[in-house]
Backbone as a ProteinNet text record, in pm:
[ID]
protein_1_A
[PRIMARY]
MAQQPSHTDAAESGLKQASEEVKLAVDLIYLLETHEIAPEVALAALDIVKQDLQGKLNKK
[TERTIARY]
1367.4	1320.6	1246	1127.7	1030	1093	1079.7	1122.5	1018.5	1063	969.2	936.5	813.7	779	860.3	908.4	985.7	889.7	940.8	857.5	794.4	874	821.2	703.8	707.8	599.8	480.5	491.8	373.9	317.6	389.5	349.8	279.4	321.9	255.6	115.5	128.1	1.6	-110.9	-65.8	-156.2	-201	-106.8	-142.5	-252.1	-250.6	-337.5	-490.2	-486.1	-629.9	-675.3	-578.3	-605.2	-711.3	-776.2	-865.4	-802.7	-869.6	-816.1	-740.9	-789.7	-736.4	-600	-590	-457.2	-360.1	-407.6	-314.2	-264.1	-352.2	-311.9	-217.4	-240.9	-153.8	-10.7	-6.8	129	187.4	120.3	187.5	245.8	157.9	179.6	315	323.7	450.3	553.8	545.9	663.9	713.5	616.4	642.6	720.5	670.6	734.2	872.8	874.3	1014.5	1115.2	1075.4	1169.4	1216.3	1142.8	1184.4	1226.6	1253.6	1309.7	1242.3	1117.1	1037.3	1039.9	1081.7	1068.8	928.2	917.2	781.1	704.5	773	700.3	631	710.7	666.4	553.3	569.8	453.9	331.4	343.6	228.5	154.6	225.5	164.7	96.5	165.6	113.5	-6.5	-10.1	-131.6	-261.7	-225.4	-338	-384.8	-308.5	-375	-455.3	-395.9	-480.1	-607.3	-602.5	-717.6	-821.9	-780.2	-884.6	-932.6	-850.2	-899	-1006.4	-976	-1069.4	-1193.8	-1194.5	-1308.2	-1399.6	-1330.2	-1400.5	-1477.4	-1408.4	-1488.7	-1605.2	-1586	-1700.4	-1824.8	-1787.3	-1889.2	-1970.6	-1910.3	-1969	-2082.3	-2063.2	-2168.6	-2295.4
-2392.6	-2424.1	-2313.8	-2331.7	-2219.7	-2171.4	-2036	-1984.9	-1994.9	-2026.2	-2037.7	-1902.6	-1881.6	-1746.3	-1736.5	-1600.6	-1574.8	-1543.4	-1546.8	-1508.3	-1375	-1270.4	-1141.9	-1146.4	-1231.9	-1244.4	-1285.3	-1386	-1440.5	-1341.3	-1271.9	-1165	-1062.4	-1016.5	-916.6	-955.7	-1085.4	-1143.5	-1143.8	-1185.1	-1181	-1044.1	-943.1	-813	-762.9	-795.7	-747.4	-793.8	-900.5	-956	-919.1	-843.8	-805.6	-694	-671	-572.1	-429.6	-323.9	-197	-149.2	-185.7	-135.8	-206.1	-336.4	-414	-342.6	-323.6	-254.1	-121.3	-49.6	94.6	72.6	-39.1	-63.6	-106.1	-182.6	-221	-89.7	-1.7	115.5	199.8	219.8	305.5	258	117.4	53.4	79	73	78	228	329.7	469.5	496.7	458.8	469.9	412.5	284	228	292.3	329.9	377	515.7	599.3	719.9	705.3	582.8	550.1	623.8	638.3	689.8	606.5	666	587.4	543	412.4	358.2	452.1	505.6	612.5	712.5	771.7	895.4	848	738.5	681.5	664.9	597.5	564.1	697.4	792.7	932	991.1	991.6	1049.6	981.1	844.5	760.8	785.1	824.3	862.6	998.3	1086.9	1223.4	1188	1111.5	1080.1	1018.3	921.8	847.8	948.4	1037.6	1138.2	1219.7	1256.8	1351.8	1264.2	1151.4	1076.8	1042.5	1026.4	989.7	1106	1230	1347.1	1375.9	1356.4	1357.1	1266.8	1135.1	1048.3	1093.5	1162.9	1200.5	1317.8	1382	1504	1460.8	1346.4	1288.2	1269
-2457.7	-2307.1	-2260.9	-2203.6	-2171.2	-2028.3	-2016.3	-1894.4	-1774.5	-1662.7	-1548.5	-1491.3	-1460	-1416.6	-1268.9	-1257	-1132	-1028.5	-898.4	-774.6	-807.6	-861.1	-876.4	-970.9	-1085.2	-1171.7	-1102.4	-1028.7	-945.5	-846.1	-788.7	-696.4	-766	-885.6	-953.6	-1013.8	-1058.2	-1098.6	-994	-871.7	-752.9	-715.5	-735.8	-687.5	-790.2	-910.4	-1031.3	-978.5	-913.6	-876.3	-722.2	-667.7	-530.4	-514.6	-407.9	-378.2	-393.4	-424.1	-429.1	-295.6	-177.7	-62.4	-45.6	-92.2	-75.2	-183.6	-303.2	-389.7	-340.9	-280.4	-226.8	-111	-19.4	92.2	36.6	-62.5	-130.9	-163.9	-232	-295.2	-183.5	-74.1	39.1	117.1	131.7	196.3	109.1	-15.7	-113.8	-97	-112.5	-93.6	40.4	151.5	268.2	291.5	246	246.2	152.3	23.6	-69.4	-23.4	63.3	120.2	237.7	293.4	420.1	529.7	542.5	643.9	774.8	880.7	1013	1041.2	1090.2	1131.4	1213.3	1320.7	1413.5	1334.4	1245.4	1155.5	1078	1017.5	917.6	977.6	1106.2	1186.8	1241.1	1263.5	1313.2	1195.2	1074.1	963.6	916.3	916.7	901.4	986.8	1120	1209.4	1165.6	1121.1	1077.1	944.9	851	724.9	767.4	854.6	891.6	959.2	1036.5	1106.1	983.8	886.7	786.2	705.3	671.2	601.3	659.7	794.8	864.1	869.4	893.3	891.9	756	647.9	522.6	504	554.8	564.7	635.6	756.5	844.7	781.5	702.8	634.8	526.9	489	387.9	423
[MASK]
++++++++++++++++++++++++++++++++++++++++++++++++++++++++++++

């Protein structure tokens, strides 16, 4: 009997075809959740990261 694909298999398959920014977002969410980072801390850190990256884009 053939094994049915699991929900996880379907999600991984969809993720393989996702855009780079979606893949990165999923990785970041996983990292934040596995390290039990508080949402407030994560958002504050993401603001800092966003400012840094915007500064780098402005220098181009």
